[in-house]
NUGUVO-481758 format. One record per residue (C-alpha): residue in three letters; x, y, z. Coordinates in pm, whole numbers, plus 32768, in hexadecimal, padded with zeros to 4 digits. Layout:
BEGIN
ALAXYZ
...
# end
This chain:
BEGIN
MET800080008000
PRO8098814D7F94
ALA80FC824280A0
THR7FFB834980E9
ASN806684AC8095
HIS7FFA858681B8
SER806586CE8117
VAL7F4D87C480CA
SER7F3388667F78
ILE7E6B89AB7F63
LYS7DED89D67E01
ALA7D798B197D65
ASP7C258A8B7D08
ARG7BD38A527E78
GLY7B968BC67E9F
PRO7B428C208006
PHE7B698ABF808E
LEU7CBD8AF9812E
LEU7D218A2F8258
PRO7CA98AD5839A
ALA7DF68A8F8442
THR7EB08B43832C
THR7DC68C6D833F
LEU7DEA8C8584B7
LEU7F638C74849B
LEU7F718D8E839D
THR7E848E5E846E
ALA7F5A8E2D85A3
ILE80968E8E84E9
LEU80038FC68449
GLY7F4A90258585
GLY808F90248646
CYS81239134856A
SER80FB92748632
GLY8122934384FA
GLY801092928436
ASP801E924582C2
PHE814B92D9820D
GLY81B193A6833E
ARG806A94678356
THR7FCF94B384A6
ARG7EDB93A08504
GLN7D6E93F884DB
ASP7D1F9386863C
PHE7E10949586B3
VAL7D7C95A985DD
ASN7C489646867C
ASP7BAC979986B9
ASP7C5E97C78805
MET7DB2973C879D
HIS7E58988887FC
ARG7DA598B08948
TRP7EE8984D89FB
ILE7F81999E899B
GLY7EAF9A568A9C
ALA7EF099558BAB
GLU806699618B63
ALA806A9ADD8B6E
THR7FC39AF38CC4
GLY807099BE8D4C
SER81C49A518CF6
ILE818D9B678DF5
GLY80EC9A898EFB
MET7F7D9ACB8EAD
ARG7E6999CE8E74
ALA7DBF99B48D24
SER7C559A158CF7
GLN7B5598FD8CDF
PHE7A6D99CA8C04
GLN7A32994A8AA6
LEU7ADD9A128996
THR7A119B0A88D0
GLU7A3A9B098756
ALA7B129C428769
GLU7BEA9BAD887D
ARG7C179A6D87B7
SER7C7E9B378687
LEU7D729BFD875E
ARG7E259ABB87B9
ASP7E149A318656
LEU7EA79B7085C6
ALA7FAE9B8A86D8
TYR80489A3386A4
PRO80F59A768553
LEU818C9BB285E9
ILE820C9B16872B
GLU828F99E18679
PRO83FE9A1D861F
PRO84359A4584A8
HIS84C499058416
SER85B299A5831C
ARG856C989B821A
PRO84AE988E80CF
ALA833A984880E4
TRP836096FC802D
LYS843B967F814C
THR834196D4825A
VAL82BF95A58318
PHE815595D5837D
GLY818794EC84A4
ASP827895E18548
TYR816296818617
GLN81C5969E8783
SER817D976988B8
ILE8264988D88FB
ALA82DB99168A48
ALA826B9A798A92
PRO83859B7A8A89
TRP83629BB28C00
ARG83FB9A608C47
GLN84B099FD8B0B
ALA8601995C8B3C
PRO870199838AB3
ALA86E69AF58A70
PHE86849B748918
ASP87999B498816
ARG876F9C3886F5
ALA887D9B808631
ALA87C59A318628
TYR86EB9A8384FB
GLY880C9B0D842E
LYS88F199E9847B
LEU87EC98F283FF
LEU87AC99C382C9
ILE891C99DD8273
ASP8982987982CE
GLU886597C6821D
PRO88BE976B80B4
HIS881E984C7FAF
ARG8837984F7E36
SER88CD99AC7E3E
HIS89109ACD7F28
SER87EF9B8A7E8B
SER87029A777EFD
ARG87659AC18065
TYR87059C2B8034
ALA85BD9BB27F9D
VAL856F9AD980CC
LEU85BB9BF981B8
MET84DE9CEA80F6
ASP83C39BEC80E2
ASP83CE9BC0825D
VAL83BF9D388296
ARG82A29D5E819C
SER81E39C49824D
ASP82009D068395
LEU81899E4782EF
THR805F9D8C825C
ARG7FFF9D0483B4
PHE802E9E508463
ASP7EE69F028414
PRO7DFB9DD8844B
PHE7E949D9585A1
TYR7E899EFC861B
ALA7D2B9F3A8595
ASN7CB19E0A8655
ALA7D7E9E65878A
ALA7CE99FC28794
ARG7B8D9F2C878C
VAL7BDB9E3388A2
ILE7C729F3D8984
GLU7B4EA0288945
LEU7A5B9F1889AF
ASP7B329ECA8ADE
ASN7B1EA0368B48
LYS79A4A0198B3A
ARG79B39ED08BF7
ASN7A859F728D06
ALA7998A0988D25
SER78679FB58D41
LEU78F09EDA8E5A
LYS786D9FC38F69
PHE770F9FB58ED7
VAL76ED9E398ECE
SER76049DBF8FDE
GLU76769CA590C4
LEU77C99C8F9019
SER78869B6E90B4
PRO79F99B87910B
ARG7A409A73900D
GLU798C9B2F8EF8
ARG7A499C6D8F49
ASP7B949BB28F4F
ASP7B4B9B0F8DFF
ALA7AE99C5D8D64
VAL7C259D078DE4
ALA7CFC9BE08D78
ARG7C6C9BEA8C18
MET7CB29D5F8BFA
GLN7E179D238C6E
GLU7E3B9C068B76
ASN7DD19CDE8A54
ALA7EB09E008ABC
LEU7FDD9D1D8AE8
ILE7FA89C7C8993
VAL7FB79DD488F1
GLN80F79E2289AF
TRP81869CCE894F
VAL81549D1C87DF
GLU81E39E798809
GLN83219DEA88A2
CYS833C9CE08796
LEU831E9DE48683
GLN843F9EA4871B
ARG85049D61872F
ARG84B99D0C85C6
VAL85369E608556
ALA86789E29861A
SER86A09CCD8583
TYR865F9D41841F
ARG87509E638440
TRP88659D8484CC
ALA88339C8F83AD
LEU88369D9F82A4
GLN89749E3B832B
ARG8A2B9CEC831C
MET89A99CA081C3
VAL8A229DF28145
ILE8B879DB581B8
GLN8B8B9C4C8141
ALA8AD59C707FF6
PRO8A8A9DDD7FA0
ASP89699E107EB0
ASN88A59F407E3E
ILE87669E967EB5
ALA87DF9ED08019
ALA8759A0348002
ASP85FA9FAE7FC0
ALA86169EC080E7
ASP86889FDE81C6
ARG8559A0AF8161
LEU846E9F9081B7
ILE850D9F5F830C
ALA84FBA0D6834E
GLU8388A0D382F4
LEU83449FB483E4
GLU8408A06584F6
ALA834DA1AB84C1
ARG81FCA10184CD
ALA825AA0398602
ASN82CFA17586B3
SER8197A2388657
ALA809DA12B86BA
THR7FF0A1A287F5
ILE7ED4A0F488A6
ALA7E67A16989FD
VAL7EA1A0308ACE
GLN7F07A0038C34
SER80789FD68C79
GLY80629E618CC2
ARG80FC9EA58E17
GLY82339F3A8D83
HIS82C29DFD8CED
ALA838B9E788BC2
VAL84969DCE8AF4
SER85A09E828A2B
ALA85AB9E2B88BA
ARG87189E8B88A0
GLY87D29D4288BF
# end
């Protein structure tokens, strides 16, 4: 009697009738990839409140508790718009960006080590590029991206802070306001104010990083396009310096952007 062949052949004409064990194995393997398919952020990680942690990190960094109130639409947008500005620029072409890189970031009030304005430029210069002009192009694209994000963030921030001022004024008129409700309201106002300050500090840091990178690129590989890059950086710096939103001081926790 011939030996029985226990190997399993999966033919194309079987369509969906794959072995359950094989399907489960593939699911387990793919499910274990924190970055999801092709490095993209997993869909079970992406949700409406995926940036809620920014407020909790901001208040927690100065020893305050986070508010338990649900986020309003404007507050959610504030956090969504803040993340690309507080995330350090990657100094790499867009086609190299890995969508699974998303991670929480420490607030500037407790970041360690201290801010290094040379980090961005070193990555930009050390990473292989087709030409020196492509490095200038990456730098200018990063600055333009920040300029594009600037107005949407500050327009939303102004709206949030305006509503917080009204919230603060109405606290004394709320009947039977519990201590917990008052604490949550105050904590949320502090969260929002600190997020604005966080972005403001990061913008100053980005300007310092871009300027350091441009100066090194000019001495290593001078190019006439450097003048255009300098104008873009100057525009970002001017807009960052002129952005004023009446927020509370966040208890005086400030970080210098001059590394």
